[in-house]
VMD Tcl script that draws the C-alpha trace (Angstrom):
set ca {
  {79.78 -35.21 118.79}
  {77.29 -37.55 120.96}
  {74.48 -36.57 122.72}
  {74.10 -40.19 125.31}
  {70.12 -40.87 125.15}
  {69.38 -44.55 125.84}
  {66.15 -44.54 123.91}
  {64.18 -41.84 121.80}
  {62.76 -44.14 118.91}
  {58.95 -42.34 119.62}
  {60.61 -38.77 118.38}
  {59.96 -40.31 114.98}
  {57.16 -42.69 115.47}
  {54.72 -40.64 116.67}
  {54.08 -38.32 113.65}
  {52.02 -42.05 112.75}
  {50.11 -41.72 116.07}
  {46.80 -40.41 115.03}
  {44.25 -43.24 116.64}
  {43.69 -43.13 120.83}
  {42.65 -46.93 121.01}
  {44.57 -48.80 123.55}
  {45.44 -52.76 123.67}
  {45.89 -54.91 126.31}
  {48.98 -57.26 127.24}
  {47.73 -60.57 125.19}
  {46.83 -58.38 122.28}
  {50.70 -56.68 122.55}
  {52.07 -60.09 122.48}
  {50.06 -61.48 119.17}
  {51.65 -58.67 117.53}
  {55.36 -59.97 118.86}
  {54.62 -63.37 117.65}
  {53.48 -61.74 114.26}
  {56.24 -59.62 114.20}
  {59.21 -61.81 114.32}
  {58.98 -63.26 111.09}
  {58.26 -59.66 109.01}
  {61.56 -58.89 110.59}
  {63.82 -62.38 110.30}
  {62.65 -62.03 107.01}
  {63.44 -58.12 105.95}
  {66.91 -58.44 107.93}
  {67.85 -62.20 106.79}
  {68.71 -62.94 110.06}
  {67.66 -65.27 112.99}
  {66.27 -65.04 116.12}
  {67.76 -67.25 118.68}
  {65.33 -66.77 121.38}
  {62.42 -64.58 121.07}
  {62.24 -61.76 123.77}
  {60.38 -61.41 126.71}
  {57.38 -59.36 127.03}
  {56.70 -57.29 129.34}
  {53.69 -54.65 130.73}
  {54.69 -51.68 132.97}
  {53.11 -48.59 134.08}
  {54.32 -45.36 132.53}
  {55.83 -44.33 136.04}
  {58.11 -47.63 135.79}
  {58.97 -47.39 132.47}
  {59.88 -44.14 133.10}
  {61.94 -45.08 136.30}
  {63.48 -47.76 134.18}
  {65.00 -45.22 131.62}
  {66.34 -42.84 134.27}
  {68.27 -45.59 135.85}
  {70.12 -47.03 132.57}
  {70.84 -43.36 131.26}
  {72.55 -42.31 134.84}
  {74.15 -46.12 134.66}
  {75.40 -45.21 130.99}
  {75.78 -41.67 131.29}
  {78.28 -40.58 134.37}
  {78.29 -37.76 135.34}
  {81.49 -36.40 135.17}
  {81.22 -37.46 131.31}
  {78.09 -35.09 130.40}
  {79.54 -32.13 132.11}
  {82.60 -32.35 129.87}
  {80.25 -32.71 126.92}
  {77.80 -29.86 127.92}
  {81.48 -27.75 127.87}
  {81.90 -28.39 125.21}
  {78.94 -27.68 123.63}
  {78.91 -24.17 124.78}
  {82.21 -23.68 124.16}
  {81.65 -24.86 120.71}
  {78.56 -22.61 120.36}
  {75.92 -25.04 120.07}
  {74.44 -24.86 123.33}
  {73.26 -21.35 125.00}
  {75.44 -21.04 128.32}
  {72.75 -21.39 130.72}
  {71.36 -24.61 130.08}
  {71.54 -27.82 132.62}
  {71.87 -30.53 129.75}
  {71.56 -33.41 132.38}
  {68.19 -32.11 134.11}
  {67.06 -31.29 129.51}
  {67.68 -34.68 128.24}
  {66.06 -36.78 131.14}
  {62.95 -34.24 130.66}
  {62.99 -34.90 126.83}
  {63.67 -38.87 127.54}
  {60.62 -38.73 129.42}
  {58.74 -36.98 127.83}
  {57.44 -39.94 124.79}
  {57.51 -42.76 126.51}
  {55.92 -45.94 124.53}
  {58.64 -49.47 124.92}
  {62.11 -50.11 125.45}
  {64.08 -52.78 124.88}
  {66.83 -53.40 127.35}
  {69.92 -55.48 126.54}
  {70.71 -56.03 130.10}
  {67.03 -58.19 130.73}
  {66.61 -59.11 127.25}
  {63.16 -58.31 127.82}
  {61.11 -55.87 125.70}
  {58.67 -53.28 127.87}
  {55.76 -51.61 126.72}
  {53.79 -49.13 128.45}
  {50.11 -49.84 129.74}
  {47.75 -47.99 128.16}
  {49.73 -46.46 125.36}
  {48.23 -45.59 121.53}
  {47.33 -49.06 119.60}
  {49.28 -47.07 116.99}
  {52.49 -46.23 117.93}
  {52.57 -49.06 120.68}
  {52.29 -51.54 117.23}
  {55.34 -48.98 115.14}
  {57.82 -49.87 118.44}
  {57.45 -53.20 119.58}
  {58.87 -53.51 115.68}
  {61.44 -51.01 115.79}
  {62.67 -52.62 119.48}
  {62.07 -55.85 117.98}
  {64.28 -55.15 115.99}
  {67.20 -53.88 118.76}
  {66.45 -57.11 120.31}
  {67.07 -59.53 117.08}
  {70.58 -57.28 116.45}
  {71.36 -57.83 120.62}
  {71.35 -61.43 119.41}
  {74.28 -60.94 116.78}
  {76.41 -57.62 118.81}
  {76.62 -56.78 122.37}
  {74.47 -53.79 122.36}
  {74.96 -52.81 125.80}
  {78.98 -52.01 125.28}
  {78.12 -49.69 122.64}
  {75.24 -48.06 124.95}
  {78.34 -47.79 127.36}
  {81.46 -46.83 124.95}
  {83.55 -44.09 126.21}
  {86.13 -42.60 124.71}
  {85.41 -41.91 121.58}
  {82.02 -40.75 121.05}
  {82.41 -39.83 116.82}
  {82.52 -43.84 117.17}
  {79.81 -44.58 119.28}
  {77.36 -42.13 116.78}
  {78.70 -44.35 113.87}
  {77.58 -47.50 115.63}
  {74.24 -46.22 116.98}
  {73.15 -44.75 113.59}
  {73.91 -48.81 111.70}
  {71.38 -49.90 114.97}
  {68.48 -47.13 114.82}
  {69.11 -47.02 111.21}
  {68.56 -50.89 110.46}
  {65.60 -50.65 113.43}
  {64.26 -47.41 111.28}
  {64.57 -48.96 107.97}
  {63.15 -52.50 108.98}
  {60.45 -50.62 110.68}
  {59.35 -48.24 107.85}
  {59.51 -51.26 104.92}
  {57.89 -53.76 107.18}
  {55.15 -50.79 107.72}
  {54.64 -50.09 103.76}
  {54.41 -54.12 102.95}
  {58.30 -54.61 101.75}
  {58.12 -51.29 99.11}
  {60.50 -49.75 97.72}
  {60.83 -46.44 100.15}
  {62.80 -44.05 97.53}
  {59.51 -45.08 95.12}
  {56.81 -44.74 98.43}
  {58.29 -41.49 100.26}
  {59.01 -38.58 97.64}
  {61.77 -36.37 99.16}
  {62.89 -38.70 100.81}
  {64.56 -38.66 104.74}
  {64.57 -34.99 104.03}
  {60.73 -35.22 103.83}
  {60.61 -37.50 106.99}
  {63.05 -34.91 108.89}
  {60.21 -32.32 108.10}
  {57.10 -34.12 109.31}
  {59.00 -34.85 112.91}
  {59.41 -30.32 112.83}
  {55.87 -30.30 111.69}
  {54.74 -32.99 114.93}
  {56.98 -30.94 117.24}
  {52.92 -29.80 118.77}
  {53.05 -33.70 120.55}
  {56.61 -33.19 121.38}
  {56.97 -29.52 123.97}
  {60.20 -30.03 125.00}
  {62.02 -31.62 121.99}
  {60.71 -28.70 120.45}
  {62.44 -26.22 122.36}
  {65.93 -27.86 121.98}
  {68.39 -26.10 120.61}
  {69.13 -26.88 116.74}
  {71.93 -29.45 117.69}
  {70.85 -31.37 120.12}
  {67.50 -32.20 117.80}
  {69.86 -32.65 114.72}
  {72.12 -35.08 116.94}
  {69.44 -37.12 118.25}
  {67.63 -37.58 114.63}
  {70.98 -38.15 113.21}
  {71.51 -42.14 113.73}
  {67.05 -42.44 113.48}
  {67.20 -40.64 109.45}
  {71.17 -40.57 108.44}
  {71.36 -44.21 109.87}
  {68.62 -45.30 108.24}
  {70.19 -43.55 104.59}
  {72.72 -45.54 105.46}
  {71.25 -48.59 105.62}
  {69.62 -48.46 102.23}
  {72.76 -47.99 101.21}
  {74.01 -50.59 102.52}
  {71.21 -52.86 100.78}
  {72.41 -51.75 97.27}
  {76.19 -52.09 97.62}
  {75.86 -55.26 100.02}
  {72.61 -57.43 99.09}
  {72.03 -60.48 101.94}
  {74.79 -59.09 103.96}
  {74.07 -57.76 107.28}
  {75.14 -53.82 108.21}
  {75.64 -55.41 111.89}
  {79.10 -57.26 110.05}
  {81.19 -54.66 110.00}
  {79.90 -52.07 111.21}
  {81.53 -48.05 109.99}
  {83.92 -46.52 112.38}
  {82.66 -43.02 111.97}
  {80.43 -40.54 111.44}
  {82.11 -39.93 107.89}
  {81.26 -43.69 106.96}
  {77.73 -42.77 107.77}
  {77.13 -39.75 105.27}
  {79.41 -39.65 102.55}
  {79.06 -43.07 100.16}
  {81.92 -43.25 98.93}
  {83.96 -43.52 102.17}
  {81.99 -46.80 103.23}
  {81.25 -48.47 99.50}
  {84.22 -47.31 97.58}
  {87.02 -49.53 96.76}
  {88.78 -48.63 99.06}
  {87.30 -48.08 102.66}
  {88.17 -44.63 103.95}
  {89.47 -44.82 108.03}
  {89.77 -42.42 109.85}
  {92.92 -41.21 111.13}
  {93.88 -40.87 114.72}
  {94.67 -37.79 116.29}
  {96.75 -37.65 120.04}
  {96.67 -35.04 121.49}
  {100.01 -34.28 124.39}
  {99.25 -34.74 127.29}
  {98.08 -31.56 129.27}
  {98.45 -30.98 133.44}
  {95.28 -29.20 132.97}
  {93.03 -30.92 131.09}
  {89.38 -30.84 131.31}
  {87.33 -33.17 129.28}
  {88.44 -34.94 126.02}
  {86.67 -35.83 123.02}
  {85.74 -36.11 119.32}
  {83.50 -34.44 116.63}
  {83.57 -36.29 113.37}
  {82.53 -35.27 110.61}
  {78.87 -34.72 111.69}
  {79.97 -33.07 114.36}
  {81.93 -30.59 112.35}
  {79.60 -30.38 110.24}
  {76.94 -28.88 112.68}
  {79.11 -26.58 113.99}
  {79.40 -24.81 111.36}
  {75.93 -24.80 110.16}
  {75.12 -23.20 113.81}
  {76.95 -19.94 112.97}
  {76.81 -19.96 109.31}
  {73.40 -21.04 108.89}
  {74.04 -22.45 105.17}
  {73.87 -25.97 104.38}
  {75.79 -26.36 101.46}
  {78.63 -24.57 102.90}
  {78.53 -27.06 106.18}
  {78.82 -30.17 104.11}
  {80.96 -28.84 101.74}
  {83.32 -27.34 104.00}
  {83.39 -30.75 106.17}
  {83.58 -33.06 103.48}
  {87.48 -34.21 104.07}
  {87.66 -34.75 107.93}
  {89.39 -37.37 108.39}
  {90.02 -37.19 112.15}
  {90.20 -34.99 114.86}
  {90.46 -34.95 118.55}
  {89.17 -31.69 121.01}
  {90.04 -31.13 124.11}
  {88.83 -28.93 127.12}
  {91.64 -26.80 129.37}
  {91.55 -24.95 132.18}
  {92.65 -21.52 131.91}
  {93.43 -18.33 135.45}
  {90.52 -16.92 133.26}
  {88.39 -19.24 131.79}
  {87.96 -22.38 129.97}
  {89.10 -22.63 126.65}
  {88.92 -24.99 124.12}
  {92.14 -26.82 121.37}
  {90.93 -28.71 118.74}
  {92.38 -30.28 116.41}
  {91.70 -31.63 113.10}
  {93.34 -33.53 109.96}
  {91.63 -33.03 106.59}
  {92.57 -35.33 103.40}
  {93.66 -33.00 101.40}
  {95.40 -29.27 101.84}
  {92.85 -27.64 99.68}
  {90.07 -29.68 101.87}
  {92.42 -27.55 104.86}
  {92.11 -24.28 103.03}
  {88.01 -24.92 102.79}
  {87.74 -25.80 106.10}
  {89.99 -22.52 107.97}
  {87.66 -20.56 105.64}
  {84.33 -21.99 106.60}
  {85.73 -21.97 109.97}
  {86.38 -18.13 109.78}
  {83.76 -17.27 108.68}
  {82.03 -18.94 111.89}
  {83.84 -17.24 113.72}
  {83.68 -13.84 112.99}
  {79.68 -14.33 112.91}
  {79.94 -16.02 116.27}
  {82.15 -13.47 118.23}
  {81.29 -10.35 115.77}
  {85.00 -9.85 115.20}
  {86.63 -7.94 112.69}
  {89.34 -9.34 109.81}
  {91.67 -11.37 111.60}
  {95.19 -10.84 111.67}
  {97.57 -13.04 109.81}
  {100.81 -14.04 110.59}
  {103.23 -14.86 106.95}
  {102.93 -18.68 108.59}
  {99.03 -18.57 107.69}
  {97.71 -18.09 111.65}
  {94.91 -16.39 112.07}
  {93.62 -14.81 115.16}
  {90.33 -13.81 115.64}
  {89.73 -10.76 118.25}
  {86.57 -10.30 119.31}
  {85.29 -8.71 123.00}
  {85.44 -11.91 125.22}
  {87.72 -14.67 123.67}
  {90.24 -14.67 121.21}
  {89.94 -17.64 117.92}
  {93.25 -18.88 116.87}
  {93.28 -20.73 113.59}
  {96.72 -22.71 112.78}
  {97.59 -24.35 109.92}
  {100.35 -27.69 110.54}
  {102.04 -30.64 108.45}
  {103.09 -33.96 109.94}
  {104.10 -36.80 107.97}
  {102.69 -34.70 104.93}
  {99.85 -34.43 106.04}
  {97.06 -31.21 106.86}
  {95.99 -30.15 109.88}
  {94.48 -27.50 111.72}
  {94.81 -26.30 115.00}
  {91.72 -24.15 116.60}
  {92.02 -22.70 120.15}
  {89.02 -20.75 121.86}
  {90.45 -18.95 125.05}
  {88.90 -16.14 127.14}
  {90.82 -12.90 125.92}
  {93.49 -12.36 128.28}
  {94.60 -16.23 128.51}
  {97.22 -17.32 126.92}
  {97.02 -19.12 123.62}
  {99.48 -21.89 123.61}
  {97.33 -24.26 125.47}
  {99.53 -27.83 123.63}
  {103.05 -28.04 122.33}
  {102.10 -28.53 118.56}
  {104.77 -30.19 117.82}
  {104.10 -32.95 120.33}
  {100.54 -33.64 118.02}
  {100.69 -37.68 116.19}
  {98.65 -39.18 113.91}
  {98.03 -42.51 112.90}
  {95.81 -44.58 111.69}
}
mol new
graphics top color blue
foreach p $ca { graphics top sphere $p radius 0.5 }
foreach p [lrange $ca 0 end-1] q [lrange $ca 1 end] { graphics top cylinder $p $q radius 0.2 }
display resetview
């Protein structure tokens, strides 16, 4: 799952800012000149052309980011994502996701690199420490843009899991290299006791300076932090496994490859299996959860990191669809698993999650292993399937009284 936000680097950097001294554009130009050779040395890539630096007022940068958000996030797509988040129980039913994300996006504005204009915009009068860190971070994006098409990645549609994996490399590399430069090239593992978890906690502790982020539901917070923290950890592993190579050369294509070291760096790269749902007349929105989204969903309802991570770890591909019914929206989600044991572990965890969310009793279980959970307002059915010797699980959640046969399971197809 992917909440589409153009730039949230300041959320990670704000806790580093203590001094409030402000610098003018000339000092920022000097910072750019100083940072470019450091970034080139850290990444092993060379700037083909230095980006332009332009100063803007906070209002101008805010308006610019709002325009970029509207361009890269069609209203229909975001409505679909919002509805999916709500149907999965990741967002409160009363939340206006678009309005909340716009408020969140503009809560901390310091600077932003625009791949369309090749300009690094910096806010006039921003705090010195935070501006310096942001310039370094955004310069890494400017360098990346000269080797991959950032604009096309930002506008990618139809596979949010693949987009989240690409964003994890881009934001992770910018975060990792920026922090290495801040520490004078020191080994981050030895300079950061607790690793990225300690950084995540530091961000939590700095939430008083970010009240909108602090008020965000857990799913939004974790989705926004994922590309920076999990992405930085992926880049750290990449440096260990493939020194002197660039992660931009062959970016991961799933959040599984970002999260699980063996999925990307193993003897054989674990490529996700494509799940194709049969056409349906009443379909509203369709997307993929990925391993990260699956883990997030399980943790939302189980409140146990170990159980959520373990049950999502055998993920190999998925697709979900929102469907209209006469009594309200329903959702069908088909996932494929590495082994039958992985599929069974997911079913058990998902069943617990459904029971806690809807306060159902024990499910009815058919001879074929179909589990049906009945709450006061919703019915959830977990159906084990097999396709080409692979284990699939079909999850259906509909309003009580609506049919649970949202798609024909016999017409689900899979393929790499």
